[in-house]
Structures are given as structure tokens and as C-alpha cells.
N, C-alpha and C positions, 0 to 999 in steps of 0.2 A: 573096382569093387566098391559098392555103396555101403556105407555104414549108417546106421540110425541110432541115435541116442535115445534110450528108453529110460524113463524115470524109474527110480526104485519103487519097490512095492509099497503100497499105502500112500503114495504121493501122486497127486494128479498132475497132468501136464501143464494146466494153466495155473501157474503159481502167481500170487499177487506180488507186486513189486515190493522189494525190501525197503522200508522207510527207516532211515537212521534217526534215532531219537537221541537227544542230548541237550546240553545247554545251548541257548540261542547265541549267535555270534555277538560279541560285545560291540557296543556302539563306538565308532571311531572318535578320536579326540576332536577332529574338525567339526563333525556333526554336533557333538556335545557343546563345543564353544559357540557354534552358530546358533544353537537353540537358546543358550544362555544370553547371548547378545541380542537375539530377537525379543526375548522376554523383557530384558532390561530397556531396550529402545522403546518398546510399546508402553512399558510402565512410565517412562519419562514423558512420552507424548501424552498419556492420560493425565499425568500430574500437571504438565504445562497447560493442557486444555482446561483443567479444573481451575488453575490459578488465573487464567485469562477470562473464562466465562463467568465464574462466580461473582467477581466485582461488577460485571455488567448486569447480571441478573439482580444483584443486590441493589444497584442504583435504580433499576426499573421498578423494583418492588418498593423502594423507599420513596419514589416519586408519587406514590399513591397513598402515603401515610400522612398523618398530621404531625406537627412539630413535636407534640408530646409523645407520640408513639415512636418517633425516631430516637428519642433519648431514653425512654423507659424500656422499650422492647425493640432494639435495633435489628434483631435477627428473626423476629417472628413476622408472620404474614399480616398485612393490614386488616383490621377488623372490618373496615368498609373502604371501598375504592373512592379516593378523594380526587375526582376529576377536576374539581375546582382549582387544584394546584397548577394544572396545566394551563387552564384559561387565565388564571391570575398571572402566571409567568409570561404568557403570551401577550397579554394586554397591559396590565398594570406595571409590570417590570420592563415593558418595551422590548421584549424579546423579538417581536415581529419586526421592529425597525432594525435591530441588530442583525437579524437573520437576512433581511433584504440587503443591508449593506455588505454583509459577508458574501452573499451570492453575487452581487455586482463586482466586488473586488476580486474574488477568486475566479469568477467566470472570465472577466477581462484579462487578468494576469495569466490564466491558464491558456487562453487562446493566443496571447502574445508570446508566451514562453514556448509553446509547441511550434508556432509558426517560425519564429526567429531561431529557435534551437534546432529544428529540423533542417532549415536552410543552411545554417552554419555547419552542422554536422555533415551534411551531404557534400558541401564544398571541401571540407577537410578530409573526408574519406575518399573522394573520387578524383580530386584534382591535385596535381603536384605543382607547386609554385614556391618561390623563395619566401621563407618565413612560415611555411605550413606547420612544421613541427613546433616552432616557437609559439604561434598562436594557440595551437592545441594545448601546449603545456601551460600557457597562461590560464586557460579554462580549468585545467587540472589544479593549478595553484589557487584559483578561486574557490575550489571545493575545500581546500585545507585552511583557508583563512577564516578565523573565528569572527562571526558577525558582530559579536559584542564589542570587538575592537574598532569597528567602523561606525558605531552608533553616534559618537560625538561629531566626527567630520560629516557623516551623513545628515545629521540634524542641521548643521549649518549650510550644507549644500542645498537641502530641500527648502530651508528658510530663504536663502538667496534667490531661489527659483520660484518662490511663492507657491510651493507645493505642500507646505505643512497644513495639516488638518483638512486635507482633501482626499476624496476617494481615488481620483485618478493619480494622485501622487503615490498612494499605497500600491496601486496597480503597477506603476513603473518600478517601484522598489521590489515588489514581489517578483517581477520578471527578472530583474538583475540578480536577485537572490537565488532564483531557480535555474538560471541559464547554465552555470558550470556543470551541474550534474546532468542536465538534459543533453548538452553537447557531448559530454563524455560517454553517456549511455548510447546515444543514437549514432555517434561516430563508429563505435564498434559494431553496431547493428548494420549500418549501411555497408560496411566492408564485407559483410557476409552475403550480401545480395549479388546475384550473377550480373556480370558486366555485359553479357551477350544481349540481354534485353534492352539495355540502354543503347548499345551500339546499333541494334536493329531499329530502334526509334530514330536515331540520328540518320541512318541510311534512308528512312522513309521521309525525311525532311522535317522532323520535329526539332524545335528549338530547345535550348537548355531549360528554359522555363517550363515549356510544355512537357518535356521529358520528366522533369522533376515532379510536377504536380499531377500528371496523368498516368505516369508509369511507375516511377520509383516510390513516390509517397504511398500509393495504395499497397505496394508490396511490403512496405515497412509498417503496415497497420498493427501487427502484434507488438512491435517495439514501441510504437507511439502510444498505444493504450497502456502498456506497462508503465512507461515513464510518466504518462499523464496521471495515472492513479497515484503514483508516488508524489508527484507535485501537488495533486489535489489534497492529499493527506497533510503534507507539510504546510501548505498555504491555509487550509481550513483551520488548522490548530495553531496557527502562528499567534503569538502573544507579545513577544518582545518588540517587534518592529511597530505594530500599531500603537502600542502603549507609549513609545517614545515619539512617534511621528504624528499621532492623532489624538488630541485631547478634547475635542469638541464632543459633547454628549450625543448629539443627534447623528454623528458620523462614526460612532464606535462600532466595532465588529463583535461577533459572538463571544470570543474569548474575553474581551473587556467587559461585555455585558454580564457574563457569569460572575466575574469578580465583583462588579458593582452590585449585583443581586445578593451576593453573600454578605456584604457589609452595608446594605441599603438602610438598615434600621439600627445602625450603631452596634451596640453589644447584643442586640436581639435580632439576629439575622433571620431571614425568611428561608429556613432550611428546606422545607417541603417544596417551595417554589424554586429553590436552587437546584434540587435534584430533578425537578421537572424540566427546567431549562437545560440541565446537563444532558438529559436523555434526548431532548430536542436537537441539541448540537451534535449528538452522537449518531442519531439515526441516518442522516445523509451519508456519512462516511461508511457505515455498515452496509447501507443499500448499494452504494457505488461499488464496494468490494464484492458483494454477493453477485451483482449483475455482471461484473467484468472479471470474475474469478478465473474463468477458463482462459481469457485473453491475457491476463497477467502471467499465468504460468506458461502459456505458449510463448509470450514475448521473452521471458527470462531464459527459456530453454532453446529458443530458436538458434541462437548463435552457436551453442554447443552441438546441436544436431547437424548443422550445416558445416 
């Protein structure tokens, strides 16, 4: 027997769904803590960006002021752009000569550091031989040795080798100074590369030299760019080593030239020219990081992703 349910009188058959009203469910503690942490982290990033960017912008702004405006209104915009500060710093303060010396020294040392560091790191990462770990830890020890403790013996060594006050002497010192970190960084990176590719190259008849330069080195390009940028920053801004090992005026680098520019007139320094020279020295570093920003991040995260 079939039964049909009929709605009571006055009530239609198509009734709207019952919507329960009431207070919204409370936010869980994890979500609330995550939101607070997100706001805090973003706030710290904004504060850090402000602390980093503002001095750079202030230096650029000050490079277009007169000396009087720098001391009377340091936080205001320049009344007129003084492009003569840049030309005076480039010509009269010999910043062009310092810039050329720095390019030669950093360029030569960077090429030598990357070549020698990558070869040493490849051997330490791919080949097992007696003393492998000992040599590796020697490079690690070089990272922990303060360079200031080596200045006096380094001075006498360079003097005995007739390398004082020479650009090629600075190149050799910069290479030795940067090799420990380069080998440490690239050794860990070479260990993450697949060995099957090198084995396939050996089976095709490639030598160890050809396998390294044509197979493994291109695969390590992200790591090479990352450590190259770090070495470039450290060598470009180096002041202690060239000050101790290079005292001839015509062979000084940018960091020495900026100090000389600050005290070039005794108690009356050329402050506007100093800030112009400071911005000149800062621009190549910013340009290098902006151009290779993606490669730097890729090189730092490649080991973790693999």
C-alpha cells in the first residue's frame, strides 16, 4: 500500500531550505597565530627594506648637492642638480684611474678564483683519494682564519717576491683570500650534480678535462654565478688588503680613492665629490646584483631542491 505525505493546510509543498542562523564559528588558534606571524614578518621586511634603501637614496640625493646644502639641509632635496660633482670626482679626484684599477684587479682575481676554485671543488667532490678530507678541511680552516692576523707576514712575503704596490700582486692576494669560500660552496654544489652524466661522457671517450669543462661546469652554472657574485662584492669593496699592500697613488683602488677624496683638502673635505664618488663605486655592485638576481637565488636553492 502506497502512502503519500501531504503537507498540512496552508503550507505549500516546496518549502525553502532552513538556514540556521547564529554566531560564526570562532577562528582557530593556529589560523590566528599564522595571521599574526604573517603580519609581523611582513612588517619586519618593510622595516628592513626601509633601513637599507633609505641610506642609498640619501647618498644619491646628496651627490647632487653643494657642500653648503649638505650641512645646512641634509634631509631636503637639492635646490638644483649639481652634475659638476660627478665630473669633478671623475676627473680631478682621479676616480677614473681608481675605477680602472679596481676593474682590472677584481676582473683578474674573479676569473682566477672561479677557475681554480671550481677545479679544486670538482676534484674534492668527485674523486676519492688519500688526503681528500684533509685538504677540504684546510680550505674550511682558511675561512675561519682572520685576515688581519696575516697582514704582517703577508706584507713581508709580498715584499720578498717584489709584488708590493703592483696590481698583479693584489690579484694573487684576492684569489688566495677568496678561494676557501669558493671551494667550500662549489664542493657542496658539485656533489648534488648527477654522476650519470659524467659517466656517460667517459663512456663516449671524453677525458677528465673535457668532461669537466664541457659537461660538469655548464651544469654548475647557477652555483658559479652565485659564488661569483659573492666574490665580486667582497673583492670590489675590499679596503684592508689594498691599503696594506698598495701605497702608490697611481695604483690605488676605489676604496682607497674614496678615503683620499674625503681628506683631500685637509680639514675642508670635498663632501659633494665624495658622495658622487661613493655612488659611482656603488652602481656596479647594484647593477651586477640586479642583472644576476635570479641566478643567485637559483644557485642558493639548487642544492636544497636536489
